[in-house]
N, C-alpha and C positions, 0 to 999 in steps of 0.2 A: 084753838090755835091763837097765839097772840098776834094782833095786827102790827105790821111794821109801817112806819110812816115813810112817804116819799114826797118829793116836791115837783110833781109833774105838771108844771104850769108854763104857759107861754110856748115858745118855739124850741123844739129839740130837732136838730138836723141829723138825719140818718146819713152819715158820711159815706161818700164813695171812698174806695181805696185806690189811690193813684198807682199805676204800674209804669214800668219802663216801656219803651216803645214796642218791644216784642212780648210784653206781658209776663216776662219771666221773674221780675223782681218788683218789690214794693218801692215806689219812688218817694222816699221820706222827705226830700226837699220840697216836692210838690205838696205832700201831705202837710208840711209845716205852713206853707202859704195858704192852703185851704182852711186850716184851723184859724189862722190869723184873720182871714177874710170873714169867717163866722164870728169871731170875737168882736171885730170892729163893727159888725152889723148889729150886735147886741142880742144874739140868740142866748137862750137860757141853758141849753145843754146840747149834748151830742150823743149819738149812738154809734158805737164802733162795732164793726163786723156784723151788721144786720144784713137784710136782703140786698139793700143798695150797696153795701160794702163788699159784695161778692164772697161772703164768708164760705159759701159752699164749695168754692174752688181753691180754698187755702189749705195748706198743710197745717198740722197741729202747731208747729213752731211758728209759722207765719201768723196764725191766729193770735197766739200769745204775744208775739212781738208787736203786732199792730195794736192790740188792746193796750199793752204796756206803753207804747209810744203816745197814743191818744190820751191815756190817763195822765201821764207825766206832763204832756204838753198843755193839758187843760186844768190841771190841779190848781185850785184857788181861783179859777176863772169861770169854769163851766162845769155843770154836772156831767158825769160820764156814765153812760149805760152800756153794758155789754150785751150783744145779741147772741141768742142760742136758737138754732133751728135744725135739730137733728132727729133722726128716727128712733134712736135708742134713749130710753130714760136714763140708763146707767151712764151713757156718754154725756147726756145733758147735765147730770150731777157732777161729773168730772170737770166739765167746762164751767159750771157755776162756781165750783170751788176755786178754779183758776181765777175767775173774775173777782172773787172775794179777796184772794191773795194779792191781786194786782191793784186793789183799792177802788174798784168800781163802786158807784153809788146805788146801782140796781141792776137787775137782770131782766132783759126783754125776752120772754119765753114764748116761742111760737108753738102752736099745735104741731106734734110730730108729723113731718111729711111722709108720704108714701104708705105708711101703715094703715091709715084711715081708722084710728081708734074710735070706739063708741064714746058717748059722753061720760060714761063711767071710767073709761080709760083716760080721758082727758083730765078728769078730776084727780085720779091717782097719780098721773104724770106730774101735775103741778104740786100736789102734796108732797111727793117724794123729793122734788127739787127744793121745796120750801124747808123740809126737815133737814136737808144737807147743808144749808148755809144760813147766814144771818141777814143776808141782803133782802131788800124788798123785791118782790116779784111783780113784774108787769106782764100780764097775759097779752099775747099778740094774736089777734083774731084775723087771719088772712087766708080764708078758704081757697082763694085762687091759686095760692102757692102750696098750702099745706094739704089740700085735697079734702079737708074736713073743717067745719066751723065749730067754734065754741058757741053753744046756744046761749041766748040771754039768760036762761034759767041756770045753766052751769056757771056762767060768770057771776050771777047773783049769789049762788051758793059759795063759790070760792071767795068772793069779797066779804060776805057776811061772816064766814068762819075765820077770816083773817089771813087766808093763804095768799091772796093777791092784794096788792096795794094800788094797782092801776091797771088800765086796759088801753091798748092801742087797737082802735076799731078800724079795720080795713076790709070789712065785708062788702062795702059799696052800697049797702042798703040803708036808707034813712030809717025805714021801719025797724030794722035790727038795732040801729043806734038808739032810737027812742026807747025800744023795749029794754035794751041793756041798761040805759041810764035810769029807767024807772025801777029796775029790779035790784041794782047793786046797792051795797051799803053807801050811805051818803059820803063817807070818808074815802071811798075808792074813787080815784081820779081817772076819768075817761078822756082820752085825747083822740083826735082824728088821725087816721092813718091813710086817708084818701085826701090828697091836697085840695081837690076841688070841692070837698065837703067840709072844709075847716069851719066856715061860718055856720053851717047847719049844726055841726057838733057843738059849737059854742052856744048857739041859740037853745039847744036842748039841755044845756047845763054842763057841757064838757069844759075842760080847763086848758086846752091848747091843742097842739099838733106835733106829731113826730113825722117830719116831712123829708121826702126825697128831693122835691123841687127846691127846697130851701138851700140846697148846696149852691144853686145858681141864683136864687132869689131870697137871700136871708133877710135883707132889710125890709123887703115887701111883706114877708110873713110876720116879722116883728111889728110892723106898722098895723097890720090887720088885727093881730091879737091884742096889741096895746090899745087900739081904738075901742075894741069891744070891752076890754077890761075897764076902761075909763067911762063907759056908758055912751060912747059915740057910735051908736048902731048904724047910722047912715054912712058914716065914714068907713066903718068896718065893711059894710056891704060894698061900698065903692072900691075899696082895696081888693076885695075878693074878686069882683067883676073885672077889674083892670088886669089882673094876672091870670084870669081863667084861660085865655087862649094860649098863654105861655105854658101853663101847667099841662094843657093837652098836648102841646108840642113836645114837652119833656117826657111824654109817655107814648109818643108816636110809634116807637118800637120798644122792645123789652127794656125795662129799667135794669141797670143804670146807663145803658148805651147812650141815649140822647143827652142826659144831664152831664155825663163825662165829656161828650162832644162840645157842649156849650162851655163848660169850664175850661177846656183846652183852647177854644176859640177866644175866650176872654183873657187867656193867659194866667189863669189861676193855677191850673195844673199844666204840666209840660206835654203830656200825651193823653189822648182819649182811649188808650188801649184797654180792652177787656179780655177776659180769658174765655176760651172755648168751654162750653158750646155757644157762648155769646159771640157775635161777630160785629164788626163796625156797621154804622148806619149805612143804609142803601143810599145811592146818589140822590134819589127822589126825596127821601126823608131828610137828608142833609140840607138840601135846598130849602125845604119848608122850614126847618129849624133856623137856618141862617136868616131867612126872611122874617120870621116871627121875632127874632131877637136883634135884628138889624146888624148882623155880623157878616 
C-alpha cells in the first residue's frame, strides 16, 4: 500500500459541537466563535465530529452539515480532520467517502466500538477504509471508549504497510505509547490523545496532540508544543505542569460536559448543552470547575 502524507504536528483541537439550549439544534453562531477562538490562539488544526464533538448523538445529516461547516470555516487557515467511530466497517467507508467529498484533510478512525474485534479485525477494518478513499488515515487508539485497543504491533504493521499515516494515542499508558512509537514507521506521526500526557508523548518522539482540553485552553497547548519544538524543554515542562489541574477539572465528568461548561462560562459558546445520555455537570463538579478556572 502506498503511504499517504499527513501533517499531524502541533495542536489539533477536537472541537465540541455547540447546541441550542435544549440540545435539539447545532448552534452555528457559537461554533463560529469557537473556531475563531482557536484560530486566534494559533492551533494547527481541528477535528470535527470526534468523541468530543458528540458525533455518536448526531443524525447522518447533522454529521455531514457539521463537517461541512467546519471545513468551510477553516479552509486556508487550519487543517480539518473528520472523526469516524462506528461499529460497522461498511458505515465507516460511507462516512470516509463523505469526508473526502467535503474536502477534509484526513480521517480519524477509531477502533469500532461495541463489537470488540480481534487485532486481525482491526487490521482489516483500517485496510478497508484506506482502500475506499484517498485521504490519510489516522488510527485512533481509545480503548476506554472502543472497548478494544489497537496493539502497538498492529499499529506498527498498519504504519509500515502505509495504511495509516498517523496515530492518536489515547490508551493512557505511557508504556503503550513508548512501545507504539518504537514499532511504527518513522514517517508515521504519533500524537497524544490524553492531554495530561502531551509532554510525555513529545518526549518519546511524538509530534503533537489532538486535544479536547484545547477547546478551552488553546493558547496554553500551543505554548507547550511550540516550546518543545524550539528545544525549550524546561519551558514545555512548566507549561504542562501549569495546566495539569485544569486538564483534570475538564475531565471531572464525562467529556465533553466539563469543557462545554467552561466554554459557556467564558462566553465562547452560548450554551453548555449536551445530548442524552450525557447530562449537565453536577452542582459539586460545577463548583470545582468554576474554582479551578476562576469563573
